[in-house]
N, C-alpha and C positions, 0 to 999 in steps of 0.2 A: 880458242875454244872454250865455251863458257864451264862454269864448275856448276851450275844449277839448271833445273830445267830437264834433266835427262840427257846430258851430254854422253856421247859414246866414248869411252875413255878405255884405257889399259886395262883398268880393275873390271869394267864391265865384260871385256873381251874374255879376261883371263878366267872370270866365274863360268862364263859359256863354255871354255874350253874345258875345266875341270869336268864339268857335267858331261860332256862330250864322252870324255874318256872314262867316267864313271860308269855312264850308260853302256858304253861297249862291252866293258867286262860283266857287269851285271846281266844283260840280256843274254850274253853267249851261255852263261852258267845257267841261268833261268829256263832258257829254252831248249837246250841242247846237251847239257851234261846228263840227264837221266837217259835220254835215249842213247849217249854214247856208250854210256855203262851197260845198259841191258840189250843194245842191237849190234853195237860194233865190237867191245872187247866183251860181250856176252858174260856179264855176271849176272847171276839169280836175281829176279824181282824182290826175294825176300832180302837178300844180302844189300841190295841197292837201298831198299827201304830203311835198312839200319844204319847205313852210311849216312845218309841224307838226315835221318833224324837225329843221331848222336852229334854230328857235327855242327847242325844249326841249333841244335840245344845247347851247345857250348857257346856258340856265337851269341845266342840270345843272352844267355845269362851272365857275359861279360860287358854287353852294351851300357848298361846303366852306369857301371863303375868307370867306363871311358868316358861317358858323358861327364860325370861328376868331376874326374880327374882334369878334363879340359876346361870346365867352368872355374876351377880354383889354380889353373896353371897357365904359363904362356910359354912360347918356344921363343928362340932367339930371334926367329922370323917373324913372330906376331902372335896373336892369340890362338889363331886357329890353323892359317895357312901353314904353319911349319910342318903340321902333321902330313900335309900333302907330300911336302918334301920328303920326310923321312919315310914314308912308306909306298910312295910310288913305284919305286924299283921291286921291293920284295912282293908287292901284289903282283905285277905283272909276270915275274918270274915264277911264282907259285900258280898263277893261272895256266901257263904254258904247260906245268907238270900235271896239272888236271886232265888234260888231254893227250897225253904221252903214255907209251906203254908201260907198265909197272916193271920195275927190275926183280919182281918176285913172282912166286907162283902161289897157286892155291889160298890158302887162309891167310898168309902173309902178303899176298897181292891185294886184297880187301882192307886188312890192317893198314897198308902203305897208302892206299887211296883214301882211306877217312883220315890218316894223319895230315896228309897234303891238303884235304879239303879243309879241315880244321885250322891250319895254319893260314892259308889263304883267307879264310873267313875273317879271322884276328885282324890281318893286316888289312883286309878291305874295310872292316869297320872303322879302323883308324881313320880312313879317308873319308867313309861315308858320315861318321858323326861329325868330323870337324867341318865338312862341307856345308853341311845344313844350317848353321848359325852365321856363317859367312856375309849371307845376303845383308842382315842389319848393319855389319860393321864396314862392308864396301859402298854403301849407298846411305849418304847423310841428307838427302832430299827425295821428296816421292817421286819426281819425274826420272830421276836416275834409277830408283827401285823397279819403276815401271818397266824401263828399258831392259834393266839387268835380267827382270823376269821372263821378258817376251824372248830375249836373245836365250836364255836357258831352254825354253820350249822349244827352239828352234833348234838349237845343238841337240838336245836329247832326241828328238824326233828322228833328226838326220841318223844319228847313230843308233835307234833303232830299226829306222828302215835298212841301213847297211847290214846289220845283224841278220834280221829277220829275212832279207830277200836275197844276201849274197852269201851267207855262211854255206848253205849246202852245196851251191854253185860252185864256191872255191873248194870245198872238198872234193867234190867229183873232179875239176880241173887239176887240183894239185895232187891227188890221191894216186893217180895212175891206175886205177882200179881198186885200190884199197882204201876204205873209209877210214882205216885205223891210221894210214899215213897221210890223208888228206886232212883228218881233225888237227894231227899234229903240227902242220905246215899252217893250216888257217890259224890256229891258235897263237902261234908264232907272230903272225901278220896284226891280228887283233891286238896282241899284248905290246908291240912296238907302236902301234898308233896310239894305243891308250897311255903308255907311258910318256910319249911326244906330249899329249895333250895336257897330262899332269904338270910335266915339268914348265911347259910354257905357260899354263894357268898359273901355278904358284908363282913363278917369277913376276908376272904381270899384275897380280892382285896387291894392292893396297889397302890396309885396313885403316880407316879414317879414325876410329875410337876402339877404346878397349871397355867392355863392360866391367861392372865391378865383381868381385870374387864372391862367391855363395859362401856366406860365414857361417850356415848350419850345416851340422853334421849330415852324414849321407843319408841315414835313415828318416830323419827329420825333414830332409830334403823331398824325398820320395812320398813321405806323408802329405807335405803341402801340395804335391802335385796331384796325388790320387783324392785328395779332399775336394777337388775341381770335378764335380760331376761330369760337366762338358767334356773335360779331357777324357775321364773314363769311358764315356761312350764313344767318343773319338777314336780312342786306341781300338776297342772293340770293333768299330767300324773298319777299320785299317786292317785288322787282322784278317776279318772276314773277307774284306776285298782281296787281299793277297790270296788267299785261299780259293777265291773264285777264279781270279785272274789266273793263277799260275796251274790250277788244276785243267782249266779250259786250254791254256797254252800246251801244257806239256801232254794231255791226252790227245789234243788235235793232231799231233804226229801220227799217233795210233790211229785214230779215228779215219784219218784220210787215206793212211797205207793199208789199212785191212777193213773197214767197215764200207768205204767208198770205192776202195781200190783204184785211187790216184795219187800216189806218193808225189807225183810231178806238180801236183797242185799246193803243196805246201808253201813253197816261196810265195806264190800268188795269193794264196789265204792270209798270209802274216801281211803281205805288203798291203791287201785291200783294207785291213783294219786299220794298219798304222796311219796310212793316207787318208781315210776317212776321218780319224781323230786329228789330223793336222789340218784338213778342210773345216771341220768343225769348231777350229779355234776362234775366227771372228764372231761365229754364232754365239760360243760361251762368252766370249767378252762383251757383245752387245747385250745379251741376256742377264749379264750381271750387274748391268747398268739399272735396269730395272725391275728385276727380281730377287729374291731374297735367296741367300746361300742354301738355307734350309730347303725350300722348294726345288732348287735347280739341283742340289745334291741327290734328293728323293727320286726327282724325275728321271734323272740319270741312271739309277740303278734301276729302277722300274722298267725303263726302256730297254737297259741292257739285258735284264732278264726276258723281256718279250723278244728279243732278237735271239736269245738262244733257244728259247721253245720253237721259233719259226724256224731255226736252222734244223732242227730235228724233224719237222713237217715237210722240211723241203725235200726229204730223202736223199737220193741219188743227184738230183738236179745240180749240176755244176753253178748254174746262173743263179738257182735259188740261195744256193749255199754262200755264194759270193753277195749275192744282195741283202741277206741276213746279216753278213759280216759287216757291211756298210752300216746298217742299222745299230748294231752291238758298237762299233767303232765312235759313231757320233754320238751315241747316248752317254757311253761311258767316259767319253772326253769331259763332260762337267765334273763328276765327282772326282777323277783322278786328277784333274787339275786343281779344283777349288780346295780340296783337304788341305793342301797346303797353306793356302791364304787364311784359312779358317785357324789353323795350328799355331800360323804366326801372330794373328791376333791373340789368341789364348796365351801365347807365350809371353809376348810383350806386355800384357795385361798383369800376369802373375808377377813379372820381374818389376814391374813396376811397382805393385802392391807391397811387394818385400824388400824393395830396394835393393837386390842382390841379382845375380845373373843366373837364369834358369835356362837358357837358350840350349845349352849342351844337354842337360839330363831330360828335357821335353822332348828334345829331338831326338834322342837316343831311344827314349821309350817309345815313340812314334816309330821307330826304326826296330825295336824290338819287337812291337806288336806286328809289324809287317814280315819280319824274320819267324814270327811263330807260325804265321799265316802260310809263309813260303815253306817252311819245315812241315806243317802238317799237310800241305798240297802236294810235296814231292813226295814223302814216305807215304804219304795216304792213297796216291795214284799207283806207286809201285805194290804197295800192298793189296790195294783191290787187283791189280792185275795178277798178283801171286796167288791169292785166294780163287781167283775165278781161272786158272788155270792157263795163263797165258804163257805161249811158248814162242821166243823171237824169231823172226825169219821164215814162218812156215804159214800156211793158211789156218787160221784161227777156227776154233770150235765155235759152236752156238754159246757156249757158255762163256768164253773169253769174250767173244763180240759184245755179249750184254754187259760184261764188266767195263770194255772201253766206254761204250754208249752211257753208262752209268755216271762215269768220271766226267765224260765231255758235256751231256746234255742235263742229267737230273740233278748232279751235284751241284753243277755250276748256277743252275737256275735257283735252286733252294738258297744258295749263299748270297746270290745277288739280292734276293728279298729281304735275307736278314741283314745286308749292309744298308737297305733302306731303311730298316726299323732302326738301327742304331743310329744313322743320320738324323732321323726325326727326333730320336730321344735325346741326342747330344745339343740340339738347337732347343728342344722343350725343356731341358734341365735347367736353362739360363731364366726361366720364367718370363721369356720374352719381355723384360723389363726394359725400360729405355736406358735406365743406370747402366746396365750390362753393355750397352751400344756406346754410351759415351765415355767409358773407360778405354776405348780403344782409340789410339791416336790417328787412324784413318779409316775410312768406310770401305766395305769391299767392293761398292762400284767404282772406287778409285784405283782398285789393284787390278793389274791384268792376271789372268789366270796363270797357273803355274803346272807344268807337267811334273808328276812325280817321278823319277827316276829311277820304280820301281819298281818301280817303281820304281816311285818311288818316285817316288820319289816319288 
């Protein structure tokens, strides 16, 4: 087995395995936790909004410190992969607790769920931040990096498919008529699968080299990053991307259940979007050889906005809704994948200029932007439902139906357009100078598309 030219080896498979487990946990929380809170354990939408906002704000605040710490320290297992070892079990256990009944009642129950969510967010961040810079350390040639990216895409999409299509089916099958019991059993299955993926991945990853430590103090490191206008606009783009994605994902449960009256359509709705994104991968790869990253990312966001608008125009037509979901899935496959290609280029360029490690901090800030977006999305959807007098599990008033449509259609469209603007500005801020491109060790057309885990990711 050759060592160059994109050989399939244990590190490549291990990296894909880590991202499979990562996506399992992330997608389950992003897609179903708010629904579990509002419609299963019946917490008021206002309380849910507070839980999501406070816990995610804490998560966001600690990410840059985690990234800086990782840039300056190593574990006994390596530069980054040791953190996957250390935090795999706590992340999996706390994930199960998120979907179990609270041992308390009243306000203490809300406080318990807040603390569990904050603890899970911290543990998950340790894996999340350490996972992103691993690609450069396990791939010492272009062919191997391309192969690792391709397998990461495949593993992440499989995990997304499993969560989106099977979760509610497992809840129904395992709950015996109780959604609360069903979610608990399903969470346990997901956690076991994720834990096995983390451990297998960490055991098989070999870091071929270790970047230099970042000799700059913490705040000077942040200043060096934020002086790069391309990164700043990229962070704003990622934040708006996650607001749009999760606003649409979370409000889709309510839109299909109450506005369309087809709760049974939810698994097929998610499946259609994800399969469309998977089918678009060859198109994204071929287009990236002939078009600029800028044009592809802007096109993707504009196409996604058009898909959402068309979905609103489709009304109660199931065929129309699914067709528009296909349009949305294909279009958004471009920016969701290419954003991490672009971020990798900027990270390597800055690290080379400063002769120091910036991978942990840059990637933690990228995740911080994504988490700010997910925080605003989760708490924002809950807040809109609360203000529009949403009452779970009953026929909704015209006011509450309007609130659901605002989240699912109007906000999603506006945010996708804002993403297109920030994507354009990120590339424009480079001045389109040839020098900026030659500082990058490889061209975008040589790099396969990457799926965010989650985002993301």
